[in-house]
C-alpha positions in Angstrom: -4.7 7.3 22.3 -5.6 5.2 25.3 -9.3 4.1 25.5 -8.5 2.0 28.5 -7.3 5.1 30.4 -10.5 6.9 29.4 -12.6 4.0 30.6 -10.7 4.0 33.9 -11.3 7.8 34.2 -15.1 7.4 33.6 -15.3 4.8 36.3 -14.1 7.3 38.9 -17.4 9.1 38.8 -15.6 12.5 38.8 -15.0 13.0 35.1 -13.3 15.6 33.0 -14.8 14.9 29.6 -16.2 16.7 26.6 -17.2 16.1 23.0 -15.1 17.2 20.0 -16.3 17.2 16.3 -14.2 17.4 13.2 -15.9 18.3 9.8 -13.9 17.5 6.7 -15.3 19.0 3.5 -14.8 17.4 0.0 -12.4 20.3 -0.8 -10.1 19.3 2.0 -11.0 22.1 4.4 -11.3 20.8 8.0 -13.0 22.5 11.0 -12.9 21.4 14.6 -15.4 22.2 17.4 -15.8 21.3 21.0 -18.4 21.8 23.8 -15.5 22.4 26.2 -14.9 26.0 27.4 -11.3 26.2 26.0 -9.6 25.1 22.8 -8.3 21.6 22.4 -6.0 20.1 19.8 -5.1 16.6 18.6 -4.6 14.8 15.3 -3.5 18.0 13.8 -6.9 19.7 14.3 -7.7 22.6 16.6 -11.1 22.3 18.2 -12.6 25.7 19.0 -15.1 26.3 21.7 -16.6 29.6 20.4 -18.5 28.0 17.5 -21.8 27.4 19.4 -21.9 23.9 17.9 -23.6 21.2 19.9 -25.1 17.8 19.1 -28.0 15.7 20.2 -27.5 12.2 21.7 -26.3 9.7 19.1 -28.9 7.0 18.2 -26.9 3.8 17.8 -27.8 0.2 17.1 -26.1 -3.1 17.0 -27.6 -4.2 13.7 -27.5 -2.6 10.3 -30.0 0.2 11.0 -28.7 3.7 10.2 -27.0 5.4 13.1 -27.9 9.1 13.1 -27.9 12.3 15.2 -28.1 16.0 14.6 -25.6 18.9 15.0 -26.9 22.3 16.0 -25.1 25.5 15.8 -25.0 29.3 15.1 -23.8 30.5 11.7 -20.4 32.0 12.2 -18.4 34.0 9.7 -15.2 32.5 11.1 -16.4 28.9 10.6 -19.6 27.5 9.1 -21.1 30.3 7.0 -24.5 30.6 5.3 -22.8 31.2 2.0 -20.8 28.0 2.2 -23.9 26.0 3.1 -25.8 27.5 0.2 -22.9 26.7 -2.1 -23.1 23.0 -1.1 -19.6 22.9 0.4 -20.8 20.9 3.3 -22.8 18.3 1.3 -21.7 14.8 2.3 -18.8 16.3 4.4 -17.2 13.7 6.7 -17.9 14.0 10.4 -16.0 12.4 13.3 -17.1 12.7 17.0 -14.9 11.9 20.0 -15.5 11.7 23.7 -12.3 13.3 25.1 -10.8 13.7 28.6 -10.1 17.4 28.3 -7.2 17.5 30.7 -5.4 14.7 28.8 -6.6 14.6 25.2 -4.6 11.4 24.5 -7.4 9.7 26.4 -10.3 9.7 23.9 -12.7 7.5 22.1 -14.4 7.8 18.7 -18.2 7.8 19.2 -19.4 8.6 15.7 -18.1 8.5 12.1 -20.3 9.5 9.2 -21.3 12.3 7.0 -23.6 15.3 6.8 -27.0 14.8 5.2 -29.7 17.4 5.0 -29.0 20.9 6.4 -31.8 23.1 7.5 -31.2 26.9 8.1 -33.5 29.1 10.0 -33.2 32.4 12.0 -29.4 32.5 11.9 -29.0 28.8 13.0 -28.5 25.6 11.2 -29.5 22.0 11.9 -27.5 19.3 10.1 -28.4 15.7 9.9 -25.5 13.4 10.6 -25.6 10.0 8.9 -23.6 7.0 10.1 -21.6 4.6 7.9 -24.5 2.2 7.6 -26.3 4.8 5.5 -24.1 3.6 2.6 -26.0 0.3 2.7 -29.1 2.1 1.6 -27.6 2.9 -1.8 -29.0 0.9 -4.7 -26.6 -1.7 -6.1 -26.5 -3.6 -9.3 -26.7 -2.6 -12.9 -29.5 -1.3 -15.2 -29.8 -2.7 -18.7 -30.3 0.4 -20.9 -29.3 1.4 -24.4 -27.4 4.4 -23.0 -24.1 4.1 -21.0 -24.2 3.9 -17.2 -20.7 5.1 -16.6 -19.6 8.6 -15.7 -17.2 10.2 -18.2 -13.6 9.6 -16.9 -14.5 7.1 -14.2 -12.9 3.6 -13.8 -15.6 2.0 -16.0 -15.4 4.6 -18.8 -11.6 5.0 -18.7 -11.6 8.1 -20.9 -8.7 10.4 -19.9 -10.5 13.7 -19.3 -7.1 15.2 -18.6 -6.5 15.0 -22.4 -6.5 18.5 -23.9 -9.0 17.2 -26.5 -11.6 16.9 -23.7 -10.9 19.8 -21.4 -9.8 23.4 -21.6 -8.8 26.1 -19.1 -9.9 29.7 -19.5 -11.6 32.5 -17.6 -15.0 34.2 -17.4 -15.6 37.2 -19.6 -19.2 38.0 -18.9 -22.1 36.7 -16.7 -25.8 36.9 -17.2 -28.3 35.8 -14.5 -25.6 33.7 -12.8 -26.0 30.8 -15.2 -25.2 32.2 -18.7 -21.4 32.6 -19.0 -19.2 33.9 -21.8 -15.9 32.3 -21.6 -12.5 32.9 -23.0 -11.1 29.4 -24.0 -9.2 28.0 -26.9 -11.2 27.9 -30.1 -10.3 24.5 -31.5 -13.5 22.9 -30.1 -16.6 22.5 -32.2 -20.0 23.9 -31.1 -21.8 21.8 -28.5 -18.5 20.0 -27.6 -19.0 20.8 -23.9 -22.8 20.3 -23.8 -23.7 18.0 -21.0 -20.2 18.4 -19.5 -18.9 20.1 -16.4 -17.5 23.5 -15.6 -15.1 23.8 -12.6 -14.5 27.1 -10.9 -10.8 27.5 -9.9 -10.7 30.9 -8.3 -12.9 33.6 -6.8 -15.7 33.0 -4.3 -16.9 29.9 -6.2 -13.5 28.2 -6.1 -13.9 24.5 -5.8 -17.5 24.4 -7.0 -18.7 22.8 -10.3 -21.8 22.9 -12.4 -23.4 21.0 -15.3 -23.5 22.6 -18.7 -26.9 22.7 -20.5 -26.0 24.5 -23.7 -22.7 25.3 -25.4 -22.5 27.9 -28.2 -19.7 29.6 -30.1 -20.2 33.4 -30.1 -18.2 36.4 -31.1 -15.5 37.0 -28.5 -15.6 33.6 -26.9 -17.9 30.7 -25.9 -21.3 31.0 -24.5 -22.2 28.5 -21.8 -25.6 28.0 -20.3 -25.8 26.1 -17.0 -28.7 24.1 -15.8 -29.1 26.3 -12.7 -27.4 29.4 -11.4 -24.1 28.9 -9.5 -24.8 29.0 -5.7 -21.9 31.4 -5.1 -20.8 34.8 -6.4 -18.8 34.6 -9.6 -17.1 37.4 -11.4 -15.4 38.3 -14.7 -11.8 37.2 -14.6 -12.5 34.1 -12.5 -10.5 31.1 -13.7 -12.4 28.0 -14.9 -11.9 24.5 -16.3 -14.4 23.1 -18.8 -14.8 19.4 -19.5 -16.4 17.8 -22.6 -19.9 16.4 -22.4 -21.1 12.9 -23.2 -24.7 12.1 -24.1 -24.3 8.4 -23.2 -24.9 7.2 -26.7 -22.8 4.5 -28.3 -22.3 6.6 -31.5 -20.9 9.5 -29.3 -18.6 7.0 -27.5 -17.3 5.7 -30.8 -16.9 9.0 -32.7 -16.2 11.6 -30.1 -14.1 9.6 -27.6 -13.0 6.5 -29.6 -13.9 4.5 -26.5 -16.6 2.0 -27.7 -14.7 -0.9 -26.2 -15.5 0.5 -22.7 -19.1 1.5 -23.5 -21.3 0.4 -20.5 -24.7 0.4 -22.3 -26.6 -2.1 -24.4 -27.3 -0.3 -27.7 -28.9 -3.3 -29.4 -31.3 -4.2 -26.7 -34.9 -4.5 -28.1 -37.3 -1.7 -27.4 -40.8 -1.8 -26.0 -42.3 -1.6 -29.5 -40.8 -5.0 -30.3 -42.4 -6.6 -27.2 -45.8 -5.6 -28.5 -45.2 -6.7 -32.1 -47.2 -9.6 -33.7 -46.3 -11.9 -36.6 -47.5 -10.6 -40.0 -47.7 -12.3 -43.4 -44.6 -11.5 -45.4 -42.4 -10.8 -42.4 -39.0 -12.5 -42.4 -39.5 -14.6 -39.3 -36.5 -16.9 -39.7 -35.6 -16.7 -35.9 -32.4 -14.8 -36.5 -31.0 -11.7 -34.8 -33.2 -8.6 -34.8 -30.0 -6.5 -35.1 -29.0 -6.0 -38.7 
């Protein structure tokens, strides 16, 4: 890639340039689009011109303000579909934009790198907000002091091995009700409510790659009944393969008994509550100045 050659081409005044976009979803699927009138290819990506995708001018700053723009396009069954948007497959997808010399694609320059924010769909079209890398600076940092654990089960702070068969199981869907009450065929060695607050991952069918949070976990005749917090945003069917992961309610007792992981507990179970802040000395109280934790 030769940016100097592209700069020299732009200085001629008679330019052969276009824009190319690559969208990389979290599941690894990548789509390429261009506003040129024929397909282009580089970096192992084919950029198609038939998508109807276009983009507004990029708002860019030299400081730490968020760079942003918008991508506009027609919903296409061959590329970005309404069903995939509804299922959340494009949430936080990575986006890269190039300015390309279309008769020599080795001469190109990256103009934007970021992710997809809010997507609005209307009348067969969509408008997706593109957020620059400085958007990450808007995320809250630091740590909250709470009695409950701040880690996510299985992350680098928690360190629980969710790949352990004690904390996950594979199975398939037996029956579905209202898109959010599922009867599953999974091994029966897990106690009731073991997966409550955990995750279910869909591994086949039209919901392949999606996941949902478990609200309620019951043992019923013929399997396990799982209630999700909300319906799955894609069609699911009996026979679809799933993986179910144990839930954690973030309490120290659960961390110790269920996961034997109290050493990595990221909460403060002995922190005084608000009732202690409002307490006053009383005659007969043991006010020797020692620890309130017994």
